[in-house]
PDB file of N, CA, C and O in Angstrom, chain B, residues numbered from 101:
ATOM      1  N   MET B 101      71.896 100.280  90.370  1.00  0.00           N
ATOM      2  CA  MET B 101      72.951 100.195  91.353  1.00  0.00           C
ATOM      3  C   MET B 101      72.397 100.162  92.761  1.00  0.00           C
ATOM      4  O   MET B 101      73.136 100.158  93.746  1.00  0.00           O
ATOM      5  N   CYS B 102      71.095 100.139  92.829  1.00  0.00           N
ATOM      6  CA  CYS B 102      70.449  99.956  94.115  1.00  0.00           C
ATOM      7  C   CYS B 102      70.909  98.636  94.736  1.00  0.00           C
ATOM      8  O   CYS B 102      71.076  98.537  95.952  1.00  0.00           O
ATOM      9  N   ALA B 103      71.110  97.632  93.893  1.00  0.00           N
ATOM     10  CA  ALA B 103      71.575  96.330  94.385  1.00  0.00           C
ATOM     11  C   ALA B 103      72.963  96.445  95.000  1.00  0.00           C
ATOM     12  O   ALA B 103      73.244  95.811  96.016  1.00  0.00           O
ATOM     13  N   ALA B 104      73.822  97.238  94.400  1.00  0.00           N
ATOM     14  CA  ALA B 104      75.177  97.414  94.942  1.00  0.00           C
ATOM     15  C   ALA B 104      75.121  98.146  96.275  1.00  0.00           C
ATOM     16  O   ALA B 104      75.798  97.754  97.225  1.00  0.00           O
ATOM     17  N   ARG B 105      74.321  99.208  96.356  1.00  0.00           N
ATOM     18  CA  ARG B 105      74.197  99.950  97.624  1.00  0.00           C
ATOM     19  C   ARG B 105      73.615  99.053  98.711  1.00  0.00           C
ATOM     20  O   ARG B 105      74.072  99.083  99.854  1.00  0.00           O
ATOM     21  N   HIS B 106      72.620  98.266  98.361  1.00  0.00           N
ATOM     22  CA  HIS B 106      72.011  97.345  99.332  1.00  0.00           C
ATOM     23  C   HIS B 106      73.036  96.313  99.803  1.00  0.00           C
ATOM     24  O   HIS B 106      73.128  96.023 100.996  1.00  0.00           O
ATOM     25  N   HIS B 107      73.801  95.762  98.870  1.00  0.00           N
ATOM     26  CA  HIS B 107      74.816  94.769  99.214  1.00  0.00           C
ATOM     27  C   HIS B 107      75.854  95.367 100.169  1.00  0.00           C
ATOM     28  O   HIS B 107      76.228  94.739 101.159  1.00  0.00           O
ATOM     29  N   VAL B 108      76.305  96.557  99.871  1.00  0.00           N
ATOM     30  CA  VAL B 108      77.281  97.224 100.739  1.00  0.00           C
ATOM     31  C   VAL B 108      76.691  97.425 102.127  1.00  0.00           C
ATOM     32  O   VAL B 108      77.350  97.133 103.125  1.00  0.00           O
ATOM     33  N   ALA B 109      75.471  97.913 102.206  1.00  0.00           N
ATOM     34  CA  ALA B 109      74.827  98.151 103.507  1.00  0.00           C
ATOM     35  C   ALA B 109      74.705  96.864 104.312  1.00  0.00           C
ATOM     36  O   ALA B 109      74.910  96.866 105.526  1.00  0.00           O
ATOM     37  N   GLN B 110      74.371  95.765 103.639  1.00  0.00           N
ATOM     38  CA  GLN B 110      74.189  94.492 104.328  1.00  0.00           C
ATOM     39  C   GLN B 110      75.502  93.870 104.784  1.00  0.00           C
ATOM     40  O   GLN B 110      75.509  93.063 105.714  1.00  0.00           O
ATOM     41  N   HIS B 111      76.609  94.230 104.149  1.00  0.00           N
ATOM     42  CA  HIS B 111      77.893  93.590 104.424  1.00  0.00           C
ATOM     43  C   HIS B 111      78.963  94.583 104.879  1.00  0.00           C
ATOM     44  O   HIS B 111      80.157  94.296 104.787  1.00  0.00           O
ATOM     45  N   LEU B 112      78.545  95.737 105.364  1.00  0.00           N
ATOM     46  CA  LEU B 112      79.484  96.799 105.714  1.00  0.00           C
ATOM     47  C   LEU B 112      80.488  96.372 106.781  1.00  0.00           C
ATOM     48  O   LEU B 112      81.622  96.851 106.779  1.00  0.00           O
ATOM     49  N   GLY B 113      80.104  95.501 107.672  1.00  0.00           N
ATOM     50  CA  GLY B 113      80.994  95.051 108.732  1.00  0.00           C
ATOM     51  C   GLY B 113      81.958  93.957 108.300  1.00  0.00           C
ATOM     52  O   GLY B 113      82.757  93.479 109.105  1.00  0.00           O
ATOM     53  N   GLU B 114      81.889  93.566 107.053  1.00  0.00           N
ATOM     54  CA  GLU B 114      82.741  92.503 106.536  1.00  0.00           C
ATOM     55  C   GLU B 114      83.816  93.083 105.627  1.00  0.00           C
ATOM     56  O   GLU B 114      83.792  94.266 105.288  1.00  0.00           O
ATOM     57  N   SER B 115      84.741  92.243 105.247  1.00  0.00           N
ATOM     58  CA  SER B 115      85.741  92.650 104.279  1.00  0.00           C
ATOM     59  C   SER B 115      85.065  92.771 102.922  1.00  0.00           C
ATOM     60  O   SER B 115      84.519  91.795 102.408  1.00  0.00           O
ATOM     61  N   LEU B 116      85.100  93.953 102.346  1.00  0.00           N
ATOM     62  CA  LEU B 116      84.488  94.178 101.042  1.00  0.00           C
ATOM     63  C   LEU B 116      85.569  94.515 100.028  1.00  0.00           C
ATOM     64  O   LEU B 116      86.443  95.345 100.279  1.00  0.00           O
ATOM     65  N   THR B 117      85.495  93.862  98.895  1.00  0.00           N
ATOM     66  CA  THR B 117      86.379  94.187  97.776  1.00  0.00           C
ATOM     67  C   THR B 117      85.503  94.407  96.553  1.00  0.00           C
ATOM     68  O   THR B 117      84.388  93.893  96.474  1.00  0.00           O
ATOM     69  N   LEU B 118      86.012  95.167  95.613  1.00  0.00           N
ATOM     70  CA  LEU B 118      85.254  95.383  94.377  1.00  0.00           C
ATOM     71  C   LEU B 118      85.008  94.058  93.668  1.00  0.00           C
ATOM     72  O   LEU B 118      83.912  93.813  93.162  1.00  0.00           O
ATOM     73  N   ASP B 119      86.030  93.202  93.631  1.00  0.00           N
ATOM     74  CA  ASP B 119      85.869  91.890  92.989  1.00  0.00           C
ATOM     75  C   ASP B 119      84.808  91.058  93.701  1.00  0.00           C
ATOM     76  O   ASP B 119      83.999  90.392  93.054  1.00  0.00           O
ATOM     77  N   GLY B 120      84.810  91.094  95.019  1.00  0.00           N
ATOM     78  CA  GLY B 120      83.837  90.325  95.791  1.00  0.00           C
ATOM     79  C   GLY B 120      82.417  90.822  95.600  1.00  0.00           C
ATOM     80  O   GLY B 120      81.489  90.025  95.463  1.00  0.00           O
ATOM     81  N   ILE B 121      82.243  92.141  95.591  1.00  0.00           N
ATOM     82  CA  ILE B 121      80.913  92.709  95.369  1.00  0.00           C
ATOM     83  C   ILE B 121      80.423  92.329  93.970  1.00  0.00           C
ATOM     84  O   ILE B 121      79.278  91.908  93.800  1.00  0.00           O
ATOM     85  N   ALA B 122      81.288  92.480  92.982  1.00  0.00           N
ATOM     86  CA  ALA B 122      80.919  92.124  91.608  1.00  0.00           C
ATOM     87  C   ALA B 122      80.541  90.650  91.510  1.00  0.00           C
ATOM     88  O   ALA B 122      79.545  90.303  90.876  1.00  0.00           O
ATOM     89  N   ARG B 123      81.326  89.792  92.129  1.00  0.00           N
ATOM     90  CA  ARG B 123      81.040  88.358  92.097  1.00  0.00           C
ATOM     91  C   ARG B 123      79.679  88.078  92.728  1.00  0.00           C
ATOM     92  O   ARG B 123      78.885  87.317  92.177  1.00  0.00           O
ATOM     93  N   ASP B 124      79.405  88.691  93.884  1.00  0.00           N
ATOM     94  CA  ASP B 124      78.131  88.464  94.558  1.00  0.00           C
ATOM     95  C   ASP B 124      76.943  88.983  93.748  1.00  0.00           C
ATOM     96  O   ASP B 124      75.836  88.454  93.856  1.00  0.00           O
ATOM     97  N   LEU B 125      77.175  90.021  92.935  1.00  0.00           N
ATOM     98  CA  LEU B 125      76.110  90.582  92.112  1.00  0.00           C
ATOM     99  C   LEU B 125      76.102  90.019  90.690  1.00  0.00           C
ATOM    100  O   LEU B 125      75.364  90.488  89.823  1.00  0.00           O
ATOM    101  N   LEU B 126      76.940  89.001  90.470  1.00  0.00           N
ATOM    102  CA  LEU B 126      76.981  88.278  89.195  1.00  0.00           C
ATOM    103  C   LEU B 126      77.306  89.179  88.004  1.00  0.00           C
ATOM    104  O   LEU B 126      76.646  89.130  86.966  1.00  0.00           O
ATOM    105  N   THR B 127      78.337  90.000  88.182  1.00  0.00           N
ATOM    106  CA  THR B 127      78.778  90.872  87.106  1.00  0.00           C
ATOM    107  C   THR B 127      80.293  90.995  87.177  1.00  0.00           C
ATOM    108  O   THR B 127      80.923  90.434  88.073  1.00  0.00           O
ATOM    109  N   SER B 128      80.867  91.714  86.249  1.00  0.00           N
ATOM    110  CA  SER B 128      82.313  91.934  86.284  1.00  0.00           C
ATOM    111  C   SER B 128      82.622  93.187  87.087  1.00  0.00           C
ATOM    112  O   SER B 128      81.777  94.067  87.247  1.00  0.00           O
ATOM    113  N   ARG B 129      83.828  93.249  87.581  1.00  0.00           N
ATOM    114  CA  ARG B 129      84.264  94.416  88.352  1.00  0.00           C
ATOM    115  C   ARG B 129      84.176  95.687  87.506  1.00  0.00           C
ATOM    116  O   ARG B 129      83.675  96.711  87.971  1.00  0.00           O
ATOM    117  N   SER B 130      84.658  95.622  86.278  1.00  0.00           N
ATOM    118  CA  SER B 130      84.665  96.821  85.439  1.00  0.00           C
ATOM    119  C   SER B 130      83.245  97.277  85.107  1.00  0.00           C
ATOM    120  O   SER B 130      82.966  98.475  85.110  1.00  0.00           O
ATOM    121  N   ARG B 131      82.356  96.344  84.825  1.00  0.00           N
ATOM    122  CA  ARG B 131      80.966  96.704  84.521  1.00  0.00           C
ATOM    123  C   ARG B 131      80.284  97.297  85.758  1.00  0.00           C
ATOM    124  O   ARG B 131      79.569  98.294  85.655  1.00  0.00           O
ATOM    125  N   LEU B 132      80.502  96.689  86.918  1.00  0.00           N
ATOM    126  CA  LEU B 132      79.922  97.188  88.164  1.00  0.00           C
ATOM    127  C   LEU B 132      80.403  98.610  88.455  1.00  0.00           C
ATOM    128  O   LEU B 132      79.598  99.498  88.736  1.00  0.00           O
ATOM    129  N   CYS B 133      81.703  98.817  88.386  1.00  0.00           N
ATOM    130  CA  CYS B 133      82.266 100.138  88.695  1.00  0.00           C
ATOM    131  C   CYS B 133      81.784 101.200  87.721  1.00  0.00           C
ATOM    132  O   CYS B 133      81.448 102.311  88.129  1.00  0.00           O
ATOM    133  N   ALA B 134      81.748 100.868  86.440  1.00  0.00           N
ATOM    134  CA  ALA B 134      81.287 101.828  85.431  1.00  0.00           C
ATOM    135  C   ALA B 134      79.813 102.171  85.629  1.00  0.00           C
ATOM    136  O   ALA B 134      79.432 103.341  85.567  1.00  0.00           O
ATOM    137  N   ALA B 135      78.995 101.168  85.865  1.00  0.00           N
ATOM    138  CA  ALA B 135      77.559 101.400  86.048  1.00  0.00           C
ATOM    139  C   ALA B 135      77.293 102.187  87.327  1.00  0.00           C
ATOM    140  O   ALA B 135      76.444 103.078  87.347  1.00  0.00           O
ATOM    141  N   PHE B 136      78.019 101.859  88.392  1.00  0.00           N
ATOM    142  CA  PHE B 136      77.822 102.559  89.661  1.00  0.00           C
ATOM    143  C   PHE B 136      78.185 104.028  89.510  1.00  0.00           C
ATOM    144  O   PHE B 136      77.437 104.900  89.950  1.00  0.00           O
ATOM    145  N   ARG B 137      79.330 104.308  88.890  1.00  0.00           N
ATOM    146  CA  ARG B 137      79.762 105.701  88.698  1.00  0.00           C
ATOM    147  C   ARG B 137      78.803 106.449  87.768  1.00  0.00           C
ATOM    148  O   ARG B 137      78.494 107.616  88.008  1.00  0.00           O
ATOM    149  N   ALA B 138      78.335 105.792  86.720  1.00  0.00           N
ATOM    150  CA  ALA B 138      77.411 106.440  85.784  1.00  0.00           C
ATOM    151  C   ALA B 138      76.101 106.812  86.474  1.00  0.00           C
ATOM    152  O   ALA B 138      75.523 107.862  86.193  1.00  0.00           O
ATOM    153  N   GLU B 139      75.637 105.956  87.372  1.00  0.00           N
ATOM    154  CA  GLU B 139      74.354 106.198  88.031  1.00  0.00           C
ATOM    155  C   GLU B 139      74.471 107.155  89.209  1.00  0.00           C
ATOM    156  O   GLU B 139      73.569 107.957  89.451  1.00  0.00           O
ATOM    157  N   THR B 140      75.582 107.073  89.945  1.00  0.00           N
ATOM    158  CA  THR B 140      75.679 107.849  91.186  1.00  0.00           C
ATOM    159  C   THR B 140      76.633 109.030  91.097  1.00  0.00           C
ATOM    160  O   THR B 140      76.545 109.957  91.902  1.00  0.00           O
ATOM    161  N   GLY B 141      77.542 109.009  90.128  1.00  0.00           N
ATOM    162  CA  GLY B 141      78.552 110.050  90.046  1.00  0.00           C
ATOM    163  C   GLY B 141      79.690 109.851  91.023  1.00  0.00           C
ATOM    164  O   GLY B 141      80.558 110.715  91.151  1.00  0.00           O
ATOM    165  N   GLU B 142      79.698 108.726  91.711  1.00  0.00           N
ATOM    166  CA  GLU B 142      80.700 108.413  92.736  1.00  0.00           C
ATOM    167  C   GLU B 142      81.246 107.018  92.465  1.00  0.00           C
ATOM    168  O   GLU B 142      80.508 106.125  92.049  1.00  0.00           O
ATOM    169  N   GLY B 143      82.527 106.837  92.699  1.00  0.00           N
ATOM    170  CA  GLY B 143      83.105 105.514  92.561  1.00  0.00           C
ATOM    171  C   GLY B 143      82.609 104.595  93.662  1.00  0.00           C
ATOM    172  O   GLY B 143      82.281 105.053  94.756  1.00  0.00           O
ATOM    173  N   LEU B 144      82.553 103.306  93.382  1.00  0.00           N
ATOM    174  CA  LEU B 144      82.067 102.345  94.368  1.00  0.00           C
ATOM    175  C   LEU B 144      82.972 102.285  95.590  1.00  0.00           C
ATOM    176  O   LEU B 144      82.481 102.191  96.715  1.00  0.00           O
ATOM    177  N   GLY B 145      84.283 102.338  95.391  1.00  0.00           N
ATOM    178  CA  GLY B 145      85.208 102.325  96.524  1.00  0.00           C
ATOM    179  C   GLY B 145      85.003 103.528  97.429  1.00  0.00           C
ATOM    180  O   GLY B 145      85.017 103.399  98.653  1.00  0.00           O
ATOM    181  N   ALA B 146      84.812 104.698  96.831  1.00  0.00           N
ATOM    182  CA  ALA B 146      84.553 105.912  97.604  1.00  0.00           C
ATOM    183  C   ALA B 146      83.226 105.790  98.353  1.00  0.00           C
ATOM    184  O   ALA B 146      83.106 106.240  99.492  1.00  0.00           O
ATOM    185  N   TYR B 147      82.245 105.186  97.713  1.00  0.00           N
ATOM    186  CA  TYR B 147      80.949 104.986  98.357  1.00  0.00           C
ATOM    187  C   TYR B 147      81.086 104.091  99.587  1.00  0.00           C
ATOM    188  O   TYR B 147      80.518 104.388 100.638  1.00  0.00           O
ATOM    189  N   VAL B 148      81.834 103.000  99.459  1.00  0.00           N
ATOM    190  CA  VAL B 148      82.029 102.088 100.588  1.00  0.00           C
ATOM    191  C   VAL B 148      82.720 102.820 101.742  1.00  0.00           C
ATOM    192  O   VAL B 148      82.289 102.707 102.890  1.00  0.00           O
ATOM    193  N   ARG B 149      83.787 103.568 101.448  1.00  0.00           N
ATOM    194  CA  ARG B 149      84.489 104.314 102.501  1.00  0.00           C
ATOM    195  C   ARG B 149      83.566 105.322 103.180  1.00  0.00           C
ATOM    196  O   ARG B 149      83.569 105.442 104.405  1.00  0.00           O
ATOM    197  N   ARG B 150      82.781 106.043 102.392  1.00  0.00           N
ATOM    198  CA  ARG B 150      81.861 107.030 102.960  1.00  0.00           C
ATOM    199  C   ARG B 150      80.789 106.357 103.811  1.00  0.00           C
ATOM    200  O   ARG B 150      80.459 106.847 104.891  1.00  0.00           O
ATOM    201  N   ALA B 151      80.243 105.241 103.334  1.00  0.00           N
ATOM    202  CA  ALA B 151      79.226 104.512 104.095  1.00  0.00           C
ATOM    203  C   ALA B 151      79.795 104.025 105.427  1.00  0.00           C
ATOM    204  O   ALA B 151      79.117 104.084 106.453  1.00  0.00           O
ATOM    205  N   ARG B 152      81.034 103.546 105.410  1.00  0.00           N
ATOM    206  CA  ARG B 152      81.675 103.089 106.645  1.00  0.00           C
ATOM    207  C   ARG B 152      81.866 104.246 107.620  1.00  0.00           C
ATOM    208  O   ARG B 152      81.598 104.104 108.813  1.00  0.00           O
ATOM    209  N   MET B 153      82.324 105.382 107.121  1.00  0.00           N
ATOM    210  CA  MET B 153      82.550 106.531 107.992  1.00  0.00           C
ATOM    211  C   MET B 153      81.238 107.073 108.556  1.00  0.00           C
ATOM    212  O   MET B 153      81.180 107.470 109.719  1.00  0.00           O
ATOM    213  N   GLU B 154      80.196 107.090 107.746  1.00  0.00           N
ATOM    214  CA  GLU B 154      78.892 107.555 108.225  1.00  0.00           C
ATOM    215  C   GLU B 154      78.344 106.632 109.311  1.00  0.00           C
ATOM    216  O   GLU B 154      77.820 107.092 110.326  1.00  0.00           O
ATOM    217  N   ARG B 155      78.472 105.322 109.084  1.00  0.00           N
ATOM    218  CA  ARG B 155      77.993 104.385 110.106  1.00  0.00           C
ATOM    219  C   ARG B 155      78.838 104.483 111.368  1.00  0.00           C
ATOM    220  O   ARG B 155      78.304 104.415 112.475  1.00  0.00           O
ATOM    221  N   ALA B 156      80.140 104.639 111.219  1.00  0.00           N
ATOM    222  CA  ALA B 156      81.021 104.785 112.377  1.00  0.00           C
ATOM    223  C   ALA B 156      80.657 106.034 113.174  1.00  0.00           C
ATOM    224  O   ALA B 156      80.576 105.985 114.401  1.00  0.00           O
ATOM    225  N   ALA B 157      80.442 107.140 112.493  1.00  0.00           N
ATOM    226  CA  ALA B 157      80.075 108.379 113.178  1.00  0.00           C
ATOM    227  C   ALA B 157      78.764 108.205 113.925  1.00  0.00           C
ATOM    228  O   ALA B 157      78.621 108.672 115.055  1.00  0.00           O
ATOM    229  N   ASN B 158      77.810 107.535 113.298  1.00  0.00           N
ATOM    230  CA  ASN B 158      76.529 107.284 113.936  1.00  0.00           C
ATOM    231  C   ASN B 158      76.704 106.421 115.183  1.00  0.00           C
ATOM    232  O   ASN B 158      76.136 106.725 116.232  1.00  0.00           O
ATOM    233  N   LEU B 159      77.479 105.356 115.077  1.00  0.00           N
ATOM    234  CA  LEU B 159      77.700 104.479 116.232  1.00  0.00           C
ATOM    235  C   LEU B 159      78.383 105.221 117.377  1.00  0.00           C
ATOM    236  O   LEU B 159      78.035 105.018 118.541  1.00  0.00           O
ATOM    237  N   LEU B 160      79.338 106.068 117.061  1.00  0.00           N
ATOM    238  CA  LEU B 160      80.032 106.822 118.097  1.00  0.00           C
ATOM    239  C   LEU B 160      79.102 107.818 118.788  1.00  0.00           C
ATOM    240  O   LEU B 160      79.284 108.120 119.968  1.00  0.00           O
ATOM    241  N   GLU B 161      78.124 108.321 118.071  1.00  0.00           N
ATOM    242  CA  GLU B 161      77.168 109.264 118.655  1.00  0.00           C
ATOM    243  C   GLU B 161      76.138 108.591 119.551  1.00  0.00           C
ATOM    244  O   GLU B 161      75.777 109.134 120.595  1.00  0.00           O
ATOM    245  N   VAL B 162      75.665 107.418 119.154  1.00  0.00           N
ATOM    246  CA  VAL B 162      74.514 106.825 119.847  1.00  0.00           C
ATOM    247  C   VAL B 162      74.844 105.653 120.760  1.00  0.00           C
ATOM    248  O   VAL B 162      74.006 105.251 121.568  1.00  0.00           O
ATOM    249  N   ALA B 163      76.032 105.104 120.652  1.00  0.00           N
ATOM    250  CA  ALA B 163      76.351 103.896 121.424  1.00  0.00           C
ATOM    251  C   ALA B 163      77.538 104.155 122.345  1.00  0.00           C
ATOM    252  O   ALA B 163      78.403 104.979 122.049  1.00  0.00           O
ATOM    253  N   SER B 164      77.563 103.454 123.437  1.00  0.00           N
ATOM    254  CA  SER B 164      78.689 103.520 124.374  1.00  0.00           C
ATOM    255  C   SER B 164      79.660 102.391 124.042  1.00  0.00           C
ATOM    256  O   SER B 164      79.753 101.399 124.764  1.00  0.00           O
ATOM    257  N   VAL B 165      80.372 102.562 122.948  1.00  0.00           N
ATOM    258  CA  VAL B 165      81.324 101.556 122.498  1.00  0.00           C
ATOM    259  C   VAL B 165      82.658 102.220 122.211  1.00  0.00           C
ATOM    260  O   VAL B 165      82.737 103.429 121.990  1.00  0.00           O
ATOM    261  N   SER B 166      83.693 101.416 122.218  1.00  0.00           N
ATOM    262  CA  SER B 166      85.031 101.945 121.953  1.00  0.00           C
ATOM    263  C   SER B 166      85.239 102.166 120.460  1.00  0.00           C
ATOM    264  O   SER B 166      84.502 101.640 119.625  1.00  0.00           O
ATOM    265  N   VAL B 167      86.243 102.946 120.150  1.00  0.00           N
ATOM    266  CA  VAL B 167      86.592 103.175 118.756  1.00  0.00           C
ATOM    267  C   VAL B 167      86.956 101.855 118.080  1.00  0.00           C
ATOM    268  O   VAL B 167      86.612 101.636 116.918  1.00  0.00           O
ATOM    269  N   ALA B 168      87.652 100.973 118.805  1.00  0.00           N
ATOM    270  CA  ALA B 168      88.020  99.668 118.244  1.00  0.00           C
ATOM    271  C   ALA B 168      86.772  98.856 117.900  1.00  0.00           C
ATOM    272  O   ALA B 168      86.731  98.191 116.865  1.00  0.00           O
ATOM    273  N   GLU B 169      85.758  98.905 118.759  1.00  0.00           N
ATOM    274  CA  GLU B 169      84.519  98.177 118.484  1.00  0.00           C
ATOM    275  C   GLU B 169      83.790  98.766 117.276  1.00  0.00           C
ATOM    276  O   GLU B 169      83.229  98.034 116.462  1.00  0.00           O
ATOM    277  N   VAL B 170      83.803 100.072 117.172  1.00  0.00           N
ATOM    278  CA  VAL B 170      83.176 100.726 116.019  1.00  0.00           C
ATOM    279  C   VAL B 170      83.922 100.354 114.744  1.00  0.00           C
ATOM    280  O   VAL B 170      83.302 100.020 113.734  1.00  0.00           O
ATOM    281  N   ALA B 171      85.241 100.412 114.786  1.00  0.00           N
ATOM    282  CA  ALA B 171      86.039 100.056 113.601  1.00  0.00           C
ATOM    283  C   ALA B 171      85.726  98.639 113.153  1.00  0.00           C
ATOM    284  O   ALA B 171      85.567  98.383 111.960  1.00  0.00           O
ATOM    285  N   SER B 172      85.639  97.728 114.094  1.00  0.00           N
ATOM    286  CA  SER B 172      85.315  96.345 113.765  1.00  0.00           C
ATOM    287  C   SER B 172      83.907  96.235 113.174  1.00  0.00           C
ATOM    288  O   SER B 172      83.683  95.462 112.242  1.00  0.00           O
ATOM    289  N   ALA B 173      82.967  97.002 113.712  1.00  0.00           N
ATOM    290  CA  ALA B 173      81.581  96.949 113.247  1.00  0.00           C
ATOM    291  C   ALA B 173      81.420  97.468 111.827  1.00  0.00           C
ATOM    292  O   ALA B 173      80.469  97.103 111.136  1.00  0.00           O
ATOM    293  N   VAL B 174      82.341  98.317 111.386  1.00  0.00           N
ATOM    294  CA  VAL B 174      82.225  98.866 110.032  1.00  0.00           C
ATOM    295  C   VAL B 174      83.236  98.267 109.068  1.00  0.00           C
ATOM    296  O   VAL B 174      83.425  98.785 107.967  1.00  0.00           O
ATOM    297  N   GLY B 175      83.888  97.179 109.470  1.00  0.00           N
ATOM    298  CA  GLY B 175      84.685  96.411 108.528  1.00  0.00           C
ATOM    299  C   GLY B 175      86.159  96.733 108.430  1.00  0.00           C
ATOM    300  O   GLY B 175      86.823  96.279 107.499  1.00  0.00           O
ATOM    301  N   TYR B 176      86.693  97.510 109.371  1.00  0.00           N
ATOM    302  CA  TYR B 176      88.129  97.763 109.340  1.00  0.00           C
ATOM    303  C   TYR B 176      88.835  96.705 110.182  1.00  0.00           C
ATOM    304  O   TYR B 176      88.531  96.545 111.365  1.00  0.00           O
ATOM    305  N   PRO B 177      89.773  95.985 109.578  1.00  0.00           N
ATOM    306  CA  PRO B 177      90.449  94.895 110.282  1.00  0.00           C
ATOM    307  C   PRO B 177      91.327  95.396 111.425  1.00  0.00           C
ATOM    308  O   PRO B 177      91.825  96.521 111.396  1.00  0.00           O
ATOM    309  N   ARG B 178      91.505  94.559 112.409  1.00  0.00           N
ATOM    310  CA  ARG B 178      92.279  94.902 113.606  1.00  0.00           C
ATOM    311  C   ARG B 178      93.708  95.293 113.251  1.00  0.00           C
ATOM    312  O   ARG B 178      94.228  96.264 113.801  1.00  0.00           O
ATOM    313  N   ALA B 179      94.351  94.565 112.352  1.00  0.00           N
ATOM    314  CA  ALA B 179      95.743  94.863 112.000  1.00  0.00           C
ATOM    315  C   ALA B 179      95.875  96.288 111.483  1.00  0.00           C
ATOM    316  O   ALA B 179      96.847  96.971 111.805  1.00  0.00           O
ATOM    317  N   TRP B 180      94.929  96.741 110.698  1.00  0.00           N
ATOM    318  CA  TRP B 180      94.999  98.099 110.183  1.00  0.00           C
ATOM    319  C   TRP B 180      94.788  99.120 111.292  1.00  0.00           C
ATOM    320  O   TRP B 180      95.485 100.133 111.349  1.00  0.00           O
ATOM    321  N   ARG B 181      93.824  98.854 112.177  1.00  0.00           N
ATOM    322  CA  ARG B 181      93.544  99.799 113.260  1.00  0.00           C
ATOM    323  C   ARG B 181      94.756  99.980 114.151  1.00  0.00           C
ATOM    324  O   ARG B 181      95.028 101.092 114.604  1.00  0.00           O
ATOM    325  N   SER B 182      95.496  98.897 114.412  1.00  0.00           N
ATOM    326  CA  SER B 182      96.622  99.015 115.320  1.00  0.00           C
ATOM    327  C   SER B 182      97.778  99.783 114.687  1.00  0.00           C
ATOM    328  O   SER B 182      98.587 100.381 115.396  1.00  0.00           O
ATOM    329  N   LYS B 183      97.859  99.771 113.376  1.00  0.00           N
ATOM    330  CA  LYS B 183      98.920 100.498 112.691  1.00  0.00           C
ATOM    331  C   LYS B 183      98.537 101.956 112.466  1.00  0.00           C
ATOM    332  O   LYS B 183      99.407 102.816 112.326  1.00  0.00           O
ATOM    333  N   GLY B 184      97.260 102.226 112.433  1.00  0.00           N
ATOM    334  CA  GLY B 184      96.811 103.578 112.152  1.00  0.00           C
ATOM    335  C   GLY B 184      96.989 103.923 110.692  1.00  0.00           C
ATOM    336  O   GLY B 184      97.329 103.075 109.867  1.00  0.00           O
ATOM    337  N   ASP B 185      96.754 105.176 110.395  1.00  0.00           N
ATOM    338  CA  ASP B 185      96.872 105.586 109.000  1.00  0.00           C
ATOM    339  C   ASP B 185      98.071 106.485 108.776  1.00  0.00           C
ATOM    340  O   ASP B 185      98.187 107.122 107.729  1.00  0.00           O
ATOM    341  N   GLY B 186      98.964 106.542 109.755  1.00  0.00           N
ATOM    342  CA  GLY B 186     100.148 107.363 109.596  1.00  0.00           C
ATOM    343  C   GLY B 186      99.828 108.842 109.563  1.00  0.00           C
ATOM    344  O   GLY B 186     100.635 109.647 109.097  1.00  0.00           O
ATOM    345  N   GLY B 187      98.648 109.207 110.059  1.00  0.00           N
ATOM    346  CA  GLY B 187      98.263 110.599 110.082  1.00  0.00           C
ATOM    347  C   GLY B 187      97.777 111.146 108.752  1.00  0.00           C
ATOM    348  O   GLY B 187      97.582 112.353 108.607  1.00  0.00           O
ATOM    349  N   GLN B 188      97.582 110.265 107.783  1.00  0.00           N
ATOM    350  CA  GLN B 188      97.143 110.719 106.463  1.00  0.00           C
ATOM    351  C   GLN B 188      95.674 110.444 106.304  1.00  0.00           C
ATOM    352  O   GLN B 188      95.252 109.291 106.213  1.00  0.00           O
ATOM    353  N   LYS B 189      94.908 111.483 106.272  1.00  0.00           N
ATOM    354  CA  LYS B 189      93.466 111.324 106.075  1.00  0.00           C
ATOM    355  C   LYS B 189      93.199 110.700 104.707  1.00  0.00           C
ATOM    356  O   LYS B 189      93.801 111.083 103.704  1.00  0.00           O
ATOM    357  N   GLY B 190      92.298 109.744 104.689  1.00  0.00           N
ATOM    358  CA  GLY B 190      91.923 109.123 103.430  1.00  0.00           C
ATOM    359  C   GLY B 190      92.766 107.922 103.053  1.00  0.00           C
ATOM    360  O   GLY B 190      92.582 107.355 101.976  1.00  0.00           O
ATOM    361  N   THR B 191      93.689 107.521 103.919  1.00  0.00           N
ATOM    362  CA  THR B 191      94.489 106.329 103.621  1.00  0.00           C
ATOM    363  C   THR B 191      93.928 105.162 104.390  1.00  0.00           C
ATOM    364  O   THR B 191      93.104 105.340 105.288  1.00  0.00           O
ATOM    365  N   GLY B 192      94.358 103.993 104.051  1.00  0.00           N
ATOM    366  CA  GLY B 192      93.899 102.790 104.735  1.00  0.00           C
ATOM    367  C   GLY B 192      93.176 101.879 103.773  1.00  0.00           C
ATOM    368  O   GLY B 192      93.196 102.098 102.561  1.00  0.00           O
ATOM    369  N   PRO B 193      92.545 100.870 104.305  1.00  0.00           N
ATOM    370  CA  PRO B 193      91.901  99.879 103.437  1.00  0.00           C
ATOM    371  C   PRO B 193      90.653 100.434 102.796  1.00  0.00           C
ATOM    372  O   PRO B 193      90.107 101.442 103.245  1.00  0.00           O
ATOM    373  N   PHE B 194      90.216  99.796 101.777  1.00  0.00           N
ATOM    374  CA  PHE B 194      89.014 100.069 101.022  1.00  0.00           C
ATOM    375  C   PHE B 194      87.888 100.215 101.952  1.00  0.00           C
ATOM    376  O   PHE B 194      86.760 100.453 101.523  1.00  0.00           O
TER     377      PHE B 194
END
C-alpha cells in the first residue's frame, strides 16, 4: 500500500476519489480498500482526510497564505469551502 500512500501524497491537491485512486493503481476499489485497511489498520478515505489536514496544518504554520489558499492546496473545492461544514467536525468531501 506504499503505492497508494505515494499516489495520495502526489495528488493531494487534486480531487481524489477511491475509484480514481484504484483506477490509477490498476486495481478495483474493493481490493484497494481491503488491502489498505489490512496493511495500515486505517481506511483509505480516512487516510486521505488525515493527510489533507496534516498538510493544511503544516502550510498554515510555515506559510503566509490564506485559509482559502491552503484549502485549495490540499484539494478541497471552492464550492465546499464557501458552504462550510455546518459546524460539524468531520463532515465535508472525501
